[in-house]
C-alpha positions in Angstrom: 0.0 0.0 0.0 1.4 3.4 -1.0 0.2 5.8 1.7 0.6 8.8 -0.6 -2.2 7.5 -2.8 -4.7 7.1 0.0 -6.0 10.6 -0.4 -9.8 10.1 -0.8 -12.4 8.9 1.7 -16.1 8.1 2.0 -16.8 11.8 2.7 -15.3 12.7 -0.7 -17.8 10.3 -2.4 -20.6 12.1 -0.5 -19.4 15.4 -1.7 -19.0 14.2 -5.3 -22.5 12.7 -5.2 -24.1 15.9 -3.9 -22.4 17.8 -6.8 -23.5 15.2 -9.4 -27.1 15.4 -8.1 -27.2 19.2 -8.2 -25.6 19.2 -11.7 -28.4 17.0 -13.1 -31.3 18.9 -11.6 -31.9 16.7 -8.6 -32.3 18.1 -5.0 -29.8 16.5 -2.6 -31.3 18.0 0.5 -34.8 18.5 1.9 -36.0 22.1 2.3 -37.1 23.8 5.6 -40.7 23.5 4.5 -40.4 19.8 4.2 -38.9 19.6 7.7 -41.8 21.7 9.0 -44.4 19.4 7.4 -42.6 16.4 8.8 -42.7 17.8 12.3 -46.5 17.8 12.1 -46.7 14.1 11.4 -47.1 12.2 14.6 -47.5 8.6 13.6 -48.3 6.2 10.8 -51.3 6.8 8.5 -54.7 6.3 10.1 -58.0 5.9 8.2 -61.3 4.6 9.7 -63.0 4.0 6.3 -65.1 0.8 6.8 -64.1 -0.4 3.3 -60.5 -1.0 4.6 -60.0 -4.7 5.1 -58.3 -6.0 8.3 -55.6 -8.4 7.0 -53.2 -8.0 9.9 -53.6 -11.7 10.8 -52.2 -13.0 7.5 -48.7 -14.4 7.3 -47.2 -11.4 5.5 -43.4 -11.1 4.9 -41.1 -8.7 3.2 -38.1 -9.8 1.1 -35.6 -7.1 0.3 -31.8 -6.3 0.4 -30.0 -6.9 3.6 -29.7 -3.2 4.3 -33.1 -2.1 2.9 -35.1 0.0 5.4 -37.7 1.4 3.0 -40.1 -1.6 2.7 -42.6 -1.0 0.0 -44.2 -4.4 -0.4 -45.3 -7.5 1.5 -46.5 -10.9 0.1 -48.4 -13.8 1.3 -49.8 -16.9 -0.5 -52.3 -19.7 0.0 -52.3 -23.0 -1.8 -55.8 -23.7 -3.1 -57.4 -27.0 -4.4 -56.5 -28.2 -7.9 -53.1 -26.6 -7.8 -54.4 -23.1 -7.8 -52.7 -20.4 -5.7 -54.0 -17.2 -4.1 -51.5 -14.5 -3.8 -51.8 -11.2 -1.9 -49.4 -8.3 -2.5 -49.6 -5.3 -0.1 -48.0 -2.0 -1.2 -47.4 0.8 1.3 -50.0 3.5 1.4 -47.6 6.5 1.2 -50.4 8.9 0.1 -52.0 8.4 3.6 -49.2 10.6 5.0 -48.1 12.5 1.9 -51.1 14.4 0.4 -50.7 15.9 -3.1 -49.3 19.4 -3.4 -47.7 19.5 0.1 -44.0 20.3 0.5 -43.0 16.6 0.9 -44.9 15.8 -2.3 -43.2 18.7 -4.1 -39.8 17.4 -3.2 -40.8 13.9 -4.3 -42.3 15.1 -7.6 -39.1 17.1 -8.3 -36.6 14.2 -7.9 -39.2 11.5 -8.7 -37.0 8.7 -7.4 -34.6 7.8 -4.6 -30.9 7.9 -5.7 -28.8 5.1 -4.3 -25.0 5.6 -4.0 -22.8 3.5 -1.7 -21.6 6.4 0.4 -25.0 8.0 0.8 -28.6 7.4 -0.1 -30.7 10.4 -1.3 -34.2 9.3 -0.4 -37.2 10.6 -2.4 -39.1 10.9 1.0 -37.7 11.9 4.3 -36.3 8.8 6.1 -38.7 9.2 9.0 -41.4 8.4 6.5 -39.7 6.0 4.0 -37.9 3.9 6.6 -40.5 4.2 9.4 -44.0 5.7 9.2 -44.8 4.7 5.5 -42.5 1.6 5.5 -44.1 -1.8 6.0 -41.9 -2.5 9.0 -41.8 -5.7 11.0 -44.6 -6.1 13.6 -46.2 -2.8 12.8 -49.8 -2.2 11.6 -49.8 -0.2 8.3 -52.2 1.0 5.7 -51.7 -0.6 2.3 -53.1 -1.1 -1.2 -53.6 -4.8 -1.7 -53.8 -6.7 -5.0 -55.4 -10.2 -4.5 -54.7 -12.6 -7.3 -55.8 -16.2 -8.0 -53.6 -18.2 -10.4 -54.6 -21.4 -12.1 -52.4 -24.5 -11.8 -50.5 -23.4 -15.0 -49.8 -19.9 -13.5 -52.3 -18.2 -15.8 -54.3 -15.5 -14.0 -57.8 -16.6 -13.0 -58.8 -13.2 -11.6 -57.6 -10.3 -9.4 -59.1 -7.6 -7.2 -57.7 -4.5 -5.6 -58.7 -2.9 -2.3 -57.3 -1.0 0.7 -56.3 -2.9 3.8 -54.5 -2.9 7.1 -51.5 -5.2 7.1 -48.7 -6.3 9.5 -45.3 -7.6 8.4 -44.7 -10.9 10.3 -41.2 -11.5 9.0 -38.6 -9.1 7.6 -36.4 -11.2 5.3 -33.5 -10.7 2.9 -32.9 -11.9 -0.6 -29.6 -13.8 -0.1 -30.7 -15.7 3.0 -34.1 -16.7 1.5 -32.4 -17.7 -1.7 -29.8 -19.9 0.0 -32.6 -21.6 1.9 -34.7 -22.1 -1.3 -31.7 -23.6 -3.0 -31.0 -26.0 0.0 -27.7 -24.2 0.8 -28.8 -22.5 4.1 -31.2 -22.6 7.0 -34.6 -21.0 7.0 -33.9 -17.5 8.2 -34.7 -17.0 11.9 -37.4 -14.4 11.3 -39.3 -16.9 9.0 -38.7 -19.8 11.4 -40.3 -17.8 14.2 -43.7 -17.9 12.2 -45.2 -21.4 12.1 -46.1 -22.2 8.4 -44.0 -19.4 6.9 -41.7 -22.0 5.3 -44.5 -23.7 3.4 -46.0 -20.4 2.1 -42.6 -19.1 1.0 -42.2 -22.3 -1.0 -45.7 -21.8 -2.5 -44.6 -18.2 -3.6 -41.3 -19.5 -5.0 -43.0 -22.3 -7.0 -45.6 -19.8 -8.4 -42.8 -17.2 -9.3 -40.8 -19.8 -11.2 -43.9 -20.8 -13.1 -44.7 -17.1 -13.9 -41.1 -16.7 -15.0 -41.2 -19.6 -17.4 -44.5 -18.3 -18.8 -43.0 -14.9 -19.5 -39.9 -16.3 -21.1 -42.2 -18.5 -23.2 -43.9 -15.4 -24.4 -40.6 -13.7 -25.2 -39.7 -11.8 -22.1 -36.0 -10.8 -22.1 -33.5 -11.9 -19.5 -30.8 -9.3 -19.0 -28.0 -9.2 -16.5 -26.7 -5.8 -15.5 -23.2 -5.0 -14.3 -23.9 -3.1 -11.0 -21.0 -3.5 -8.6 -21.6 -2.4 -5.0 -18.8 -1.2 -2.7 -18.5 -2.0 0.9 -16.9 0.3 3.5 -14.7 -0.3 6.4 -15.3 3.0 8.3 -14.3 5.8 5.9 -12.3 3.4 3.6 -13.7 1.5 0.6 -12.7 -2.1 1.4 -14.2 -4.1 -1.5 -16.4 -4.2 -4.6 -18.8 -7.1 -5.3 -21.4 -7.9 -7.8 -25.0 -8.6 -6.7 -26.2 -12.1 -7.5 -29.6 -12.1 -9.3 -30.8 -15.1 -7.2 -34.0 -17.0 -6.7 -35.5 -14.8 -4.0 -34.9 -11.7 -6.3 -36.7 -13.6 -9.0 -39.6 -14.4 -6.7 -40.2 -10.7 -5.9 -39.6 -9.6 -9.5 -42.2 -12.0 -10.8 -44.8 -11.1 -8.1 -44.3 -7.4 -8.8 -44.6 -7.7 -12.5 -47.9 -9.6 -12.0 -49.1 -6.9 -9.5 -48.2 -4.0 -11.9 -50.0 -5.8 -14.7 -53.2 -6.2 -12.6 -53.0 -2.5 -11.5 -52.8 -1.4 -15.2 -55.7 -3.6 -16.2 -57.8 -2.4 -13.2 -57.4 1.3 -14.1 -58.1 0.5 -17.8 -61.2 -1.5 -16.8 -62.4 1.5 -14.9 -62.0 3.6 -18.1 -59.3 5.7 -16.4 -56.1 7.2 -17.8 -52.9 6.0 -16.2 -49.1 6.3 -16.3 -47.7 3.3 -18.0 -44.1 2.0 -18.0 -43.2 1.1 -21.6 -40.2 0.0 -23.7 -41.1 0.5 -27.3 -40.5 -2.1 -30.0 -36.8 -1.4 -30.8 -36.3 1.0 -33.7 -32.6 -0.1 -34.0 -33.6 -3.8 -34.4 -31.4 -4.2 -37.4 -28.4 -3.2 -35.3 -29.5 -5.9 -32.8 -29.7 -8.4 -35.7 -26.1 -7.4 -36.7 -24.9 -8.0 -33.1 -26.4 -11.5 -33.1 -24.8 -12.2 -36.5 -21.4 -11.5 -34.9 -22.1 -14.5 -32.6 -23.2 -16.7 -35.6 -27.0 -16.3 -34.8 -29.7 -15.2 -37.2 -32.6 -13.1 -35.9 -35.7 -12.2 -38.0 -35.7 -8.8 -39.8 -38.7 -7.6 -37.7 -38.6 -7.1 -33.9 -39.2 -10.5 -32.3 -38.8 -10.7 -28.5 -39.0 -14.5 -28.4 -36.1 -14.9 -30.9 -34.1 -12.3 -29.0 -34.7 -14.1 -25.7 -33.6 -17.4 -27.2 -30.3 -15.7 -28.5 -29.7 -14.1 -25.1 -30.4 -17.3 -23.1 -27.9 -19.2 -25.4 -25.2 -16.6 -24.9 -25.7 -16.6 -21.1 -25.1 -20.3 -21.1 -22.1 -20.1 -23.5 -20.3 -17.2 -21.7 -21.8 -16.1 -18.4 -18.7 -13.9 -17.6 -19.2 -11.6 -20.6 -23.0 -11.8 -20.7 -23.6 -8.5 -18.7 -21.7 -6.7 -21.4 -23.8 -8.2 -24.2 -26.9 -7.3 -22.1 -25.8 -3.7 -21.9 -25.2 -3.5 -25.7 -28.7 -4.9 -26.4 -30.4 -2.7 -23.7 -28.8 0.4 -25.3 -30.0 -0.6 -28.7 -33.5 -1.4 -27.5 -33.9 2.1 -26.0 -34.7 2.9 -22.4 -37.9 2.5 -20.6 -40.1 5.5 -20.3 -43.3 6.6 -18.7 -46.3 7.5 -20.9 -49.9 8.6 -20.5 -52.2 5.8 -21.5 -55.8 6.9 -22.2 -58.7 4.5 -22.2 -59.4 2.9 -25.6 -56.0 3.7 -27.1 -53.9 0.8 -28.3 -51.2 0.2 -25.6 -47.5 0.5 -26.5 -46.6 -2.3 -24.1 -43.2 -3.3 -22.6 -41.1 -5.1 -25.2 -38.5 -6.3 -22.7 -41.1 -7.9 -20.3 -43.4 -9.2 -23.1 -46.5 -7.6 -21.5 -48.8 -5.0 -22.9 -50.4 -3.8 -19.6 -47.8 -2.5 -17.2 -47.6 0.3 -14.8 -45.2 1.1 -11.9 -47.2 0.7 -8.6 -45.1 -1.3 -6.3 -42.5 1.1 -4.8 -44.2 4.3 -3.7 -41.6 5.0 -1.0 -38.9 5.5 -3.6 -40.6 6.1 -7.0 -43.0 9.0 -7.7 -44.9 7.3 -10.6 -46.0 4.6 -8.1 -47.3 7.3 -5.7 -49.3 8.8 -8.6 -50.7 5.4 -9.4 -51.7 4.8 -5.8 -53.7 8.1 -5.9 -55.4 7.0 -9.1 -56.3 3.7 -7.5 -57.6 5.2 -4.3 -59.8 7.7 -6.2 -61.2 4.9 -8.4 -62.0 2.7 -5.3 -63.7 5.6 -3.7 -65.7 6.4 -6.9 -64.1 9.9 -7.0 -62.9 11.7 -10.1 -59.2 11.2 -11.0 -56.9 13.5 -9.0 -54.9 14.2 -12.1 -56.0 15.5 -15.5 -54.7 13.8 -18.7 -52.5 16.9 -19.4 -51.0 16.7 -15.9 -50.3 12.9 -16.3 -48.8 13.5 -19.7 -46.4 16.2 -18.3 -45.6 14.0 -15.3 -44.7 11.1 -17.6 -42.1 13.2 -19.5 -40.7 14.7 -16.2 -40.5 11.3 -14.4 -38.7 9.8 -17.4 -36.2 12.6 -17.5 -35.5 12.6 -13.8 -35.1 8.9 -13.6 -32.6 9.1 -16.4 -30.7 11.8 -14.4 -30.7 9.6 -11.3 -29.3 6.6 -13.2 -26.5 8.8 -14.6 -25.6 9.9 -11.0 -25.6 6.3 -9.8 -23.5 5.2 -12.8 -21.0 8.1 -12.3 -20.7 7.3 -8.6 -20.0 3.6 -9.3 -17.0 4.8 -11.4 -15.8 7.1 -8.6 -16.2 4.3 -6.0 -14.1 1.9 -8.1 -11.4 4.6 -8.6 -11.3 5.2 -4.8 -10.8 1.5 -4.2 -8.0 1.2 -6.8 -6.2 4.5 -6.1 -3.8 2.6 -3.7 -3.1 0.0 -6.4 -1.2 2.1 -9.0 1.4 -0.1 -10.7 -0.4 -3.4 -9.9 -1.2 -6.0 -12.5 -4.7 -7.4 -13.2 -6.4 -9.9 -15.5 -9.2 -8.2 -17.5 -11.2 -8.5 -20.7 -12.3 -6.0 -23.3 -15.9 -4.8 -23.0 -16.2 -2.1 -25.6 -14.7 0.0 -28.4 -15.6 3.7 -28.7 -14.3 6.7 -30.5 -12.4 7.7 -27.4 -10.7 4.3 -26.7 -11.0 0.7 -25.6 -12.8 -0.2 -22.4 -12.0 -3.1 -20.2 -13.3 -4.8 -17.0 -11.1 -6.3 -14.4 -12.0 -9.9 -13.2 -11.2 -9.0 -9.6 -12.2 -6.6 -8.4 -15.1 -6.1 -10.9 -14.1 -2.6 -11.9 -14.2 -1.0 -15.4 -11.7 1.3 -16.9 -10.0 2.5 -20.1 -7.0 1.2 -21.9 -4.8 4.2 -22.7 -1.8 2.3 -24.0 -1.3 -0.9 -25.9 -4.9 -1.3 -27.1 -4.3 -1.8 -30.8 -5.8 -4.9 -32.4 -8.0 -5.8 -29.5 -11.5 -7.0 -30.0 -14.5 -7.1 -27.6 -14.2 -10.2 -25.4 -10.4 -10.6 -25.6 -8.7 -11.4 -22.4 -5.8 -9.0 -21.5 -3.2 -8.5 -18.8 -3.1 -4.9 -17.7 -1.2 -2.6 -15.3 -3.1 0.2 -13.5 -1.4 3.5 -14.4 -3.8 6.2 -13.0 -7.0 6.9 -11.2 -9.2 10.0 -10.8 -11.8 9.7 -8.1 -13.4 13.1 -8.8 -14.2 12.1 -12.4 -14.3 8.3 -12.0 -11.5 7.7 -14.4 -9.4 4.5 -14.2 -6.6 4.1 -16.8 -4.7 1.0 -17.7 -2.0 -0.1 -20.1 -1.6 -3.6 -21.6 1.4 -5.7 -20.6 2.7 -9.0 -21.7 2.2 -12.2 -19.8 
C-alpha cells in the first residue's frame, strides 16, 4: 500500500454525489418547508374507512436487500385446491401521510426517485417516512393497497381484485438468506422460522414465481444481467467491490411485482381511467441488434421479435456467463430505455417489449418512485368512486418529467460507481490485473477487471484488441473526482 495514494475517503464520495445530483437537476437535501411538514406528522397513516379490510392476521413477509429500510411491499400466499394459488401483495400507502401538493410531495415530484449511491442514499421521501412511518416494517400495523390474485395450476391469472387494507409484516427477510434456503444451501432465516407455516407459504410463492417466469420467457420476455457492482466500506475506507447475485429470491419478488403491476394497469383501464404506463417501445434499432447477433453466428428475424431475441440471449448466457452482462448492456442500449407515458382508455397500448407484457404500470415502490405514488392516488380515487386526482394533461407532463429525472438519477448512480471503483483502486497504482475487453468507442478501448469487478480505459497498448479478448493490464492512473481508471496492456 502506498500511503501517498490514500487521499480520498467516503466523505469525498458524498461530496461528489451531492455535486452530481445538483448538476443534473436533482435536489440532494430536503427544504425547511419539508422539515416543517414532517414535524406535524405524529405517527403512521390512520383511516377509519369501513371499506378498509383488516388483513393484519395474514402471514405477511417482506423480502428485500439486507440493508433495505424502505419496505414497499409484502407478500403472502395460499395453496388452493386443484393446484391453484391465491397471492396477496400489499403496497405501502404512502399517500395516507403525503397528500398531493404538500412540501414533501413537491420534493418527491421534483426528484421522482430515490438515488442510491454507496456512500449516501438520497431518499425521495424523508427517512422518518420512507424507513419508518410509511414503510411496511416488521410487527407494525400499516395501511396498504392490496392486490389479491388467483392463479390457475398453469400460473395463468384466473382473476384479481384491488382494495385497501391494514397489514402487519410478520417477518422481515433478505434476498440472499431466503435464496440460500430455497436452494438448499442454508437454513430457514430466523425471522421466518419464528412464524409457524411461513416456510410452506414461501415455497408456494417461489414455485408460483418460477412458473410465472417460465410463462413470461415462453412469451418472449428478455433476460438481462446488469453490471452493478456495490462497494463495501470499512469505516471511511472503501474495502471491496462485489457484484450482486440475481438469485432465486430476487426472481420471486420480481415476478410477483410484474404480476401486480399488470393487474394494476388492467384495473385502471377497466375503470375507463387514464394512467401512467411504463413502456419499452419495440426497438427502432432492431437491425443493429440483428447485426450484433450475427457476430455470434446467430440469425434473428428482420422484424422485432422478442422471443427470438430471448432465445439468443439465453444461449449466450449459457455459453459465456462472464461476458453476458456486457452483451446485455449493448442490447439494452439498442432497445432504448424504458419511459413513462400517459395511457388513455381505448387507445392501443404500446406495451413493454422487454417484459413481453402490454399492460404494465409502476405501482409497487411508492416510498422510492414517484410514478408509483401517482398510481396509488389514481387507485384510491377509483376505489372511492371519486374523479381522477390528475388531468390527462398533468399525467402527460408528469410522464415526461419522471422519465427525464429517472434518467438523471441513473446517470448519477453510474457516475458514482465509477468514482467508488477509482477510490478502491487508487492505492493499487502499478499493480497488474487480469481483464477482458468490454467495448470499443471513438475515445478508446474499455476493459473490465475480473477481480475486483471494476471498469476502466486502456490508454496504451490497445491496438488490435476485440471485444471479449482477455488481456493483462497494469493500473497507471485513477481520478476519483471524475471516476477515471486508466490501464496499459502488458505482456504475460
